[in-house]
C-alpha positions in Angstrom: 40.1 10.0 -29.0 37.0 7.8 -29.3 37.1 5.3 -31.8 34.1 4.8 -34.2 32.6 1.7 -35.8 29.9 2.0 -39.0 27.5 -0.5 -38.6 25.9 -1.1 -42.1 22.1 -2.9 -41.5 21.7 -1.9 -38.0 18.7 -3.7 -36.3 16.8 -4.9 -33.3 19.1 -8.6 -33.9 22.3 -8.7 -34.6 23.1 -5.9 -36.0 22.4 -3.7 -33.0 23.9 -6.4 -30.7 27.4 -5.6 -32.0 26.8 -1.8 -32.0 26.1 -2.0 -28.4 28.8 -4.4 -27.8 31.3 -1.9 -29.4 29.5 1.4 -27.9 29.7 -0.4 -24.0 33.5 -0.6 -25.3 33.8 2.9 -25.4 33.2 3.2 -29.7 31.3 5.8 -31.7 28.5 4.0 -33.3 27.6 5.1 -36.4 24.0 3.1 -37.7 23.2 2.3 -40.7 20.0 1.0 -42.4 16.6 2.0 -45.0 14.3 3.5 -42.5 14.6 6.5 -41.0 11.8 5.3 -38.5 13.6 2.5 -37.4 16.9 4.3 -36.9 15.7 7.2 -35.0 13.8 4.5 -32.4 17.4 2.2 -32.5 19.5 5.9 -31.6 17.1 6.5 -28.6 17.5 3.4 -27.3 21.2 3.7 -27.6 21.4 7.2 -26.2 18.9 6.4 -23.4 22.2 4.4 -22.5 24.7 7.0 -22.6 26.2 5.8 -25.9 27.5 8.3 -28.5 24.9 7.2 -31.3 24.7 8.8 -34.5 22.4 7.5 -38.0 22.3 7.4 -41.1 19.7 6.6 -43.7 21.3 4.2 -46.3 19.9 1.4 -48.7 23.5 -1.0 -49.4 22.1 -2.2 -52.5 21.6 1.2 -54.3 25.4 1.3 -54.7 25.7 5.0 -55.6 23.1 6.7 -53.4 25.2 4.3 -50.1 28.4 5.8 -51.2 27.2 9.1 -51.1 25.8 8.5 -47.9 29.0 7.0 -46.9 31.4 10.2 -47.4 29.2 11.9 -46.0 29.4 10.4 -42.3 33.2 9.9 -43.2 33.1 13.6 -43.7 30.9 14.2 -40.5 32.3 11.5 -38.0 36.1 10.7 -39.6 37.3 7.5 -40.7 35.9 4.8 -38.8 38.1 2.4 -37.5 35.6 -0.5 -37.7 33.9 -1.4 -40.7 30.8 -3.9 -39.8 28.3 -5.2 -42.6 25.5 -6.9 -41.5 22.7 -6.8 -44.5 21.4 -10.0 -45.8 17.6 -11.4 -46.9 17.7 -14.4 -44.5 13.9 -15.1 -45.3 13.3 -19.2 -46.5 12.6 -18.8 -50.0 9.5 -20.4 -51.5 11.4 -22.5 -54.2 8.2 -22.8 -56.4 9.1 -19.1 -57.4 12.8 -19.9 -57.0 14.0 -18.1 -60.4 17.4 -16.6 -61.7 16.5 -12.7 -60.2 15.9 -13.6 -57.2 19.0 -15.4 -57.0 20.4 -11.8 -58.3 18.1 -9.8 -56.2 19.5 -11.7 -53.0 23.6 -12.0 -54.5 23.1 -7.6 -54.6 22.3 -7.5 -51.0 24.0 -10.6 -49.5 27.5 -10.3 -51.2 27.9 -7.1 -53.6 26.4 -4.9 -51.4 29.5 -5.9 -48.9 32.1 -5.3 -51.8 30.8 -1.7 -52.3 31.4 -1.0 -49.1 34.9 -2.6 -48.0 35.5 -0.7 -51.3 34.5 2.3 -49.7 36.3 1.6 -46.6 39.7 0.4 -47.7 41.7 3.7 -47.8 45.2 5.0 -46.7 43.6 6.8 -44.0 41.4 3.8 -43.2 45.2 1.4 -43.4 46.6 4.6 -41.2 44.1 3.6 -38.3 44.5 -0.1 -38.6 41.0 -0.4 -39.8 39.1 -3.0 -38.9 36.1 -5.1 -41.1 33.9 -7.2 -39.8 31.1 -9.7 -41.9 28.4 -11.5 -40.7 28.8 -14.6 -42.1 26.6 -18.1 -42.0 26.7 -21.7 -41.3 25.3 -22.3 -44.7 28.3 -21.3 -46.4 29.7 -24.8 -45.1 26.2 -26.2 -45.0 24.0 -25.6 -47.6 20.3 -26.3 -47.5 17.8 -26.0 -50.6 15.0 -24.3 -48.3 18.2 -21.0 -48.3 19.3 -21.3 -51.7 19.8 -18.3 -52.1 21.5 -17.3 -49.0 23.4 -20.3 -48.7 25.2 -19.7 -52.0 25.7 -15.8 -51.0 26.8 -17.0 -47.4 29.6 -19.0 -49.3 30.7 -16.3 -51.7 31.2 -14.2 -48.7 33.1 -16.4 -46.9 35.0 -16.8 -50.5 35.4 -13.2 -50.4 36.8 -12.7 -47.1 39.6 -15.7 -47.4 40.5 -13.5 -51.1 40.4 -10.3 -49.7 42.2 -10.9 -46.1 46.3 -11.5 -47.5 45.9 -8.4 -49.5 44.3 -6.5 -47.1 46.9 -7.7 -44.5 49.8 -6.2 -46.7 48.1 -2.8 -45.8 47.9 -3.0 -42.5 43.6 -4.3 -42.8 42.0 -6.8 -40.7 39.2 -8.3 -42.2 37.2 -11.3 -40.6 33.5 -12.9 -40.4 32.0 -15.0 -37.5 30.0 -17.8 -39.0 27.2 -18.2 -37.3 25.5 -21.7 -37.4 22.1 -21.4 -36.4 19.1 -19.6 -35.6 20.0 -16.1 -34.1 17.9 -15.3 -31.5 16.7 -19.2 -31.1 18.6 -19.8 -28.1 20.7 -17.9 -25.4 23.9 -19.9 -27.4 22.7 -17.6 -30.9 21.4 -14.4 -28.9 22.9 -11.4 -30.7 24.6 -10.3 -27.3 26.8 -13.5 -27.5 27.6 -13.5 -30.7 28.5 -9.4 -30.3 31.0 -11.1 -27.9 32.1 -13.5 -31.0 32.6 -10.1 -32.9 34.8 -8.4 -30.4 37.1 -11.4 -30.3 37.9 -11.4 -34.0 38.3 -7.7 -33.4 40.7 -7.4 -30.1 43.1 -10.5 -31.4 42.9 -10.0 -35.0 44.4 -13.8 -35.3 42.2 -15.4 -37.6 40.0 -14.5 -40.2 37.0 -16.6 -39.7 35.0 -18.0 -36.1 33.0 -20.7 -37.1 30.3 -20.3 -34.1 
């Protein structure tokens, strides 16, 4: 039976890059993002390549509504073998306007949203499938930068979350891992979505490390 990956944070960059890699490896792909029109466009592109693709409009920052959509997707497509979280606010910040509420807003999207999705995914059924959770990390977790202060803080928090959750999830037969992308996605071939997607596939296939710094 074909395996399924839920991609939370589908988009023309890394989200769809990872989705396409798994689709090419004969996974059914369920793309999740806020914009229904964009999802329709993405689905048409995947279908044109012969991939098995479905879509669900969902906002990861609205925890209750996202939970409803997630459960709907599970009912429709089954418990996934892989969950990929790729939501994040990556634009540089105006330091003159940065305030505490901005930090909170970023954290909700970048970190709390990820934790909410993980909690939804981690069920006995997911464990029985030896499920895998993949998270988009960032080099800012290792080398923070003032122009990206909220993102620097949040990528560090995501990294800590993965490391903290890994041992207990492993005991249940569940894998979690992250790729720390150390450059701007799409800036060159090394940081192309297609190339980075190979690193996520490597994490999933080997499940030896919980982090790749790339």
